[in-house]
C-alpha positions in Angstrom: 0.0 0.0 0.0 1.3 3.5 -0.8 0.3 6.8 0.7 0.3 10.0 -1.2 -0.4 13.5 0.0 -3.1 14.0 -2.7 -5.1 11.0 -1.6 -4.8 11.8 2.1 -6.1 15.3 1.5 -8.9 14.3 -0.8 -12.4 14.8 0.6 -15.5 13.0 -0.3 -19.1 12.8 0.9 -19.1 9.1 0.1 -16.1 7.4 1.9 -16.2 4.5 -0.5 -14.5 6.7 -3.0 -11.6 7.7 -0.7 -8.8 5.3 -0.6 -7.4 6.9 2.5 -10.3 8.4 4.4 -10.1 11.1 7.1 -10.7 10.3 10.8 -14.4 11.1 10.5 -14.8 8.6 7.7 -12.9 6.1 9.7 -15.3 6.6 12.5 -18.2 5.8 10.2 -16.5 2.7 9.0 -15.8 1.7 12.5 -19.5 2.0 13.6 -20.8 0.0 10.6 -18.3 -2.8 11.1 -18.8 -2.9 14.9 -22.6 -3.4 14.5 -22.0 -5.9 11.7 -19.5 -7.9 13.9 -21.7 -7.7 17.0 -24.7 -9.1 15.1 -22.8 -11.8 13.2 -20.8 -12.9 16.3 -24.0 -13.0 18.3 -25.3 -15.6 15.9 -22.1 -17.6 16.0 -21.6 -17.5 19.8 -25.2 -18.4 20.3 -24.6 -21.6 18.3 -21.1 -22.5 19.2 -21.7 -23.6 22.9 -24.4 -26.1 21.8 -23.3 -27.0 18.3 -21.9 -30.4 19.3 -25.1 -31.2 21.2 -27.2 -30.1 18.2 -25.3 -32.3 15.8 -25.7 -35.2 18.2 -29.4 -34.8 18.5 -29.9 -34.4 14.7 -28.3 -37.7 13.8 -27.6 -41.1 15.4 -24.0 -41.2 14.4 -21.5 -40.3 17.1 -18.6 -39.6 14.7 -20.6 -36.8 13.0 -20.0 -34.5 15.9 -16.3 -34.4 15.5 -16.5 -34.5 11.7 -19.0 -31.7 11.6 -16.9 -29.5 13.9 -13.8 -30.2 11.8 -15.6 -29.3 8.6 -16.7 -26.0 10.0 -13.3 -25.2 11.5 -11.4 -25.9 8.2 -14.0 -24.1 6.1 -14.1 -20.9 8.3 -10.3 -20.8 8.3 -9.5 -21.4 4.6 -12.6 -21.4 2.4 -12.2 -17.8 1.3 -9.0 -18.8 -0.6 -11.3 -20.6 -3.1 -12.8 -17.4 -4.3 -9.8 -15.1 -4.3 -10.4 -14.0 -7.8 -14.1 -13.3 -7.2 -13.3 -11.2 -4.1 -11.3 -8.8 -6.4 -14.3 -8.2 -8.6 -17.1 -7.3 -6.2 -17.5 -4.3 -3.8 -16.7 -5.0 -0.2 -20.3 -4.6 0.9 -21.6 -7.1 -1.6 -19.0 -9.8 -0.8 -19.5 -9.4 3.0 -23.3 -9.3 2.7 -23.2 -12.4 0.5 -21.0 -14.2 3.1 -23.4 -13.5 5.9 -26.3 -14.6 3.8 -24.7 -17.9 3.1 -23.9 -18.4 6.7 -27.4 -17.4 7.8 -29.1 -19.8 5.4 -26.7 -22.7 6.3 -26.9 -22.2 10.1 -30.6 -21.7 10.0 -31.2 -25.0 8.2 -29.2 -27.1 10.7 -32.2 -27.9 12.9 -34.2 -29.1 9.9 -31.7 -31.7 8.6 -31.1 -35.2 10.0 -28.6 -36.5 7.4 -25.0 -36.6 8.6 -23.5 -35.6 5.3 -26.0 -32.8 4.8 -25.2 -31.4 8.2 -21.5 -31.4 7.3 -22.3 -29.7 3.9 -24.3 -27.0 5.7 -21.4 -26.4 8.2 -18.9 -26.2 5.3 -21.2 -23.6 3.6 -21.6 -21.7 6.9 -17.9 -21.7 7.4 -17.4 -20.5 3.8 -19.6 -17.5 4.5 -17.9 -16.6 7.7 -14.5 -16.9 6.1 -15.4 -14.6 3.2 -17.0 -12.0 5.6 -14.2 -11.7 8.0 -11.4 -11.8 5.4 -13.1 -8.9 3.5 -13.7 -6.9 6.7 -9.9 -7.0 7.6 -8.9 -6.1 4.0 -11.4 -3.3 4.0 -9.8 -1.7 7.0 -6.4 -2.2 5.6 -7.3 -0.6 2.2 -9.5 2.2 3.5 -7.6 3.4 6.5 -4.0 4.6 6.1 -2.9 5.2 9.7 -1.7 2.2 11.7 -3.0 3.9 14.9 -6.5 4.3 13.4 -6.4 0.7 12.1 -5.5 -0.6 15.5 -8.3 1.4 17.1 -10.9 -0.1 14.7 -9.6 -3.6 15.2 -9.8 -3.1 19.0 -13.4 -2.0 18.7 -14.2 -5.0 16.7 -12.6 -7.2 19.3 -14.9 -5.7 21.9 -17.9 -6.3 19.7 -17.0 -10.0 19.2 -16.3 -10.6 22.9 -19.5 -8.9 23.9 -21.3 -11.4 21.7 -19.2 -14.2 23.2 -20.2 -13.1 26.7 -24.0 -13.1 26.0 -24.2 -15.9 23.4 -24.1 -19.0 25.8 -27.0 -17.6 27.9 -29.1 -17.1 24.8 -28.2 -20.5 23.5 -29.3 -22.3 26.7 -32.7 -20.5 26.7 -33.4 -21.1 23.0 -31.9 -24.6 22.4 -33.7 -26.4 25.2 -37.0 -24.8 24.1 -36.7 -25.7 20.5 -33.6 -26.1 18.3 -35.5 -24.6 15.4 -36.0 -21.5 17.4 -32.2 -21.3 18.1 -31.2 -21.7 14.5 -33.8 -19.2 13.3 -32.4 -16.7 15.8 -28.9 -17.3 14.4 -30.1 -16.9 10.8 -31.7 -13.5 11.8 -28.5 -12.4 13.4 -26.5 -13.1 10.2 -29.1 -11.6 7.9 -29.2 -8.4 10.1 -25.4 -8.2 9.9 -25.5 -8.5 6.2 -28.1 -5.8 5.9 -26.1 -3.4 8.0 -22.9 -3.8 6.0 -24.8 -3.7 2.7 -26.6 -0.5 3.5 -23.9 1.2 5.5 -20.7 -0.1 3.9 -18.7 1.7 1.1 -20.8 1.5 -2.0 -18.3 0.7 -4.8 -14.9 0.2 -3.1 -13.3 -3.1 -4.0 -10.2 -4.9 -3.0 -7.1 -3.2 -4.4 -6.3 -5.6 -7.2 -2.9 -6.9 -8.1 -1.5 -10.0 -9.9 -1.7 -12.8 -7.4 -1.7 -16.6 -7.2 -3.6 -19.0 -5.0 -3.8 -18.1 -2.1 -0.6 -16.0 -2.5 1.6 -15.6 -5.5 5.1 -17.2 -5.8 6.5 -13.6 -6.1 4.9 -12.7 -2.8 6.2 -15.8 -1.1 9.8 -15.0 -2.3 9.4 -11.4 -1.2 8.1 -12.4 2.2 11.0 -14.8 2.8 13.6 -12.2 1.9 12.0 -9.4 3.8 12.6 -9.5 7.6 9.7 -7.1 8.3 7.4 -9.7 6.8 8.8 -13.1 7.9 9.2 -11.9 11.5 5.5 -10.9 11.6 4.6 -14.3 10.1 6.6 -16.2 12.7 5.3 -14.1 15.5 1.8 -14.8 14.4 2.3 -18.5 14.4 4.0 -18.3 17.8 1.1 -16.3 19.2 -1.4 -18.7 17.7 0.2 -21.8 19.3 0.2 -20.0 22.7 -3.3 -18.6 22.2 -4.7 -22.1 21.5 -3.5 -23.4 24.8 -6.3 -21.5 26.7 -9.0 -23.2 24.7 -7.4 -26.7 24.8 -4.9 -27.5 27.6 -6.1 -24.8 30.1 -9.7 -25.9 29.6 -8.7 -29.5 30.3 -6.7 -28.5 33.3 -9.6 -26.6 34.7 -12.1 -29.4 34.1 -9.9 -31.9 35.9 -8.5 -29.9 38.8 -11.6 -27.9 39.8 -14.7 -29.7 41.2 -16.9 -26.6 41.3 -18.9 -26.1 38.2 -19.1 -22.4 38.9 -15.3 -22.1 39.2 -14.8 -24.0 35.9 -17.3 -21.8 34.1 -16.0 -18.6 35.6 -12.4 -19.3 34.7 -13.1 -20.3 31.1 -15.7 -17.6 30.6 -13.9 -14.7 32.2 -11.7 -13.7 29.3 -14.4 -12.3 27.1 -15.8 -10.3 30.0 -12.4 -8.9 30.8 -11.9 -7.9 27.2 -15.2 -6.1 26.9 -14.4 -4.2 30.1 -10.7 -3.5 29.6 -9.9 -3.5 25.8 -10.4 0.2 25.4 -8.0 1.0 28.3 -5.4 -1.4 26.9 -5.8 0.0 23.4 -5.1 3.5 24.7 -1.9 2.4 26.4 -0.8 0.6 23.2 -1.7 3.7 21.1 0.5 5.8 23.4 3.5 3.5 22.7 2.8 3.6 19.0 2.8 7.4 19.1 6.2 7.2 20.8 7.5 5.1 17.9 6.8 1.5 18.8 6.1 -0.6 15.7 3.4 -3.3 15.5 6.0 -6.1 15.5 7.4 -5.0 18.8 3.9 -4.8 20.4 3.1 -8.3 19.0 6.3 -9.4 20.8 5.1 -8.1 24.1 1.7 -9.8 23.6 3.4 -13.1 22.8 5.7 -12.7 25.8 2.7 -12.2 28.0 1.1 -15.4 26.6 4.4 -17.1 27.6 4.3 -15.6 31.1 0.7 -16.8 31.6 1.8 -20.3 30.9 4.9 -20.1 33.2 2.5 -19.1 36.0 0.6 -22.3 35.5 3.8 -24.3 35.9 4.6 -22.8 39.3 3.8 -24.2 42.7 1.2 -21.6 43.5 -2.2 -22.8 44.8 -4.4 -24.0 42.0 -7.0 -21.3 42.2 -4.4 -18.5 42.5 -2.4 -19.6 39.5 -5.6 -20.2 37.5 -6.9 -16.7 38.2 -3.5 -15.2 37.6 -3.2 -17.0 34.2 -6.7 -15.8 33.2 -5.8 -12.2 33.9 -2.5 -12.3 32.2 -3.9 -14.2 29.2 -6.7 -11.7 28.8 -4.2 -8.8 28.7 -2.0 -10.7 26.2 -5.0 -11.2 24.0 -6.0 -7.6 24.2 -2.5 -6.6 23.2 -1.8 -9.3 20.6 -5.0 -9.9 18.6 -5.9 -6.4 17.4 -2.2 -5.6 16.7 -1.8 -8.8 14.6 -4.3 -7.5 12.1 -2.8 -4.0 12.3 0.7 -5.5 11.6 -0.6 -7.3 8.5 -2.4 -4.3 7.3 0.9 -2.4 7.3 3.1 -4.9 5.6 4.9 -3.6 2.5 2.9 -5.7 0.1 0.9 -4.6 -3.0 -2.2 -6.6 -2.1 -3.9 -6.5 1.3 -5.8 -9.6 0.4 -2.6 -11.5 -0.1 -1.3 -10.2 3.2 -4.4 -11.3 5.1 -4.3 -14.7 3.3 -0.9 -15.1 4.8 -2.2 -14.1 8.2 -4.9 -16.7 8.0 -2.5 -19.4 7.0 -0.1 -18.8 9.8 -2.8 -18.0 12.4 -4.9 -21.1 11.6 -1.9 -23.3 11.2 -0.5 -22.2 14.6 -3.8 -22.7 16.3 -4.1 -26.2 14.8 -0.6 -27.1 16.1 -1.3 -25.5 19.5 -4.7 -27.3 19.8 -3.0 -30.6 18.9 -0.4 -30.1 21.6 -2.8 -28.8 24.1 -5.3 -31.5 23.6 -3.0 -34.5 23.3 0.5 -33.8 24.6 -0.7 -31.9 27.6 -3.2 -34.6 28.6 -0.5 -37.4 28.2 2.0 -35.4 30.3 -0.7 -34.5 32.9 -1.5 -38.2 33.4 2.2 -38.8 34.1 2.1 -36.0 36.7 4.2 -33.8 34.4 1.6 -31.2 33.5 3.7 -28.4 35.1 6.6 -29.3 32.9 4.4 -28.8 29.8 3.5 -25.3 31.0 7.0 -24.3 32.0 8.7 -25.5 28.8 6.1 -24.0 26.5 5.9 -20.8 28.4 9.6 -20.2 28.6 10.1 -21.2 24.9 7.3 -18.8 23.8 8.8 -15.9 25.9 12.4 -16.5 24.7 11.3 -16.6 21.1 9.1 -13.5 21.4 12.1 -11.4 22.6 14.3 -11.6 19.6 11.5 -11.8 17.0 10.0 -8.6 18.4 13.3 -6.9 19.0 12.1 -6.3 22.6 15.5 -5.7 24.1 16.5 -3.4 21.3 13.3 -1.4 21.8 14.0 -1.2 25.6 17.6 0.0 25.0 16.4 2.6 22.5 13.8 4.0 24.9 16.3 4.0 27.7 18.8 5.9 25.6 16.1 8.4 24.5 15.1 9.1 28.1 18.7 9.4 29.4 19.9 13.0 29.8 22.8 14.2 27.8 26.2 14.1 29.7 
């Protein structure tokens, strides 16, 4: 992406025509996307807590639960790659609205289908719509907003919207599902259709993905350029590192809590506290991050601090502190790490020196989803095996220390600290 004085000074009543909009236009985009994400995420997080149970009740096959979840996970992570060329040809609002429509129809039909393969097909289609929608939303911010500080602010607001939905979704799911699964899936469909309506009516009218020659999902030229450019490959490796660590909370930590805590309230509170903390504290954390960015901190360095916090959270779990104290401490540190890392990850990819934001975010998806898959595999299998051998603490210590030690050089954290110290030191 390139910035020019002419484009940054250009004013337009329709922000869809301004490649680098002013702050007021960025605020409008932020509002539309926040409502869109809140509605769409409300649908997803209303379904997600009971999706496995829903699949089990819709068919007699036990295996369909795992297969169905795997189909959705893979599709929501990578399906947008299949329509890369199409994404270049349609306005953002059309592509995003189409994605929510496909997801709404597919999720809405789940309660009416009893065939295992049809359920899997519906979940693949739903994941496809989610993948297209969220990919385009990130690329839209990268293409429409020139300032990394403004981009980070918008990504932070979207994180609050998503986590607000994650906080309320399970309660709505329990009310609707046990009354009638069809009522649940109808509510989810309405959420997605409403999200699509908001983005279609409020989004930029004609703005499209900035086109460039590209392969599938990224061109060979982009791969070679990424490997030879430290600014890019360090962001890619940091993303994978953070993804492996992030996945531990929803795999190994959940297993640890379910085994070591007898209280159902304690288990629910520990696992469900992170979205609540993010909703309450994301704005404050984002202001702190913005202050450091204004002082010269680059996204990669802030990603490094976020990854290091993930590592520290795991190190705490490996200590000899009382179970409840270390679990609460881990939740608090993990929540701060997520508030630092996740919005900045999208900001970092939006600012990479690449000609296509779509290719940049395709790379983000590959490394983020790949890291999460690896982290979930380790957290679900290796941790459990070590835990049964009374070596669970070793798992946390090794992974936590490794994550922290890798984050320091990748993010140039020590160099950043030395430069800040030198800048603050008085002249002799």
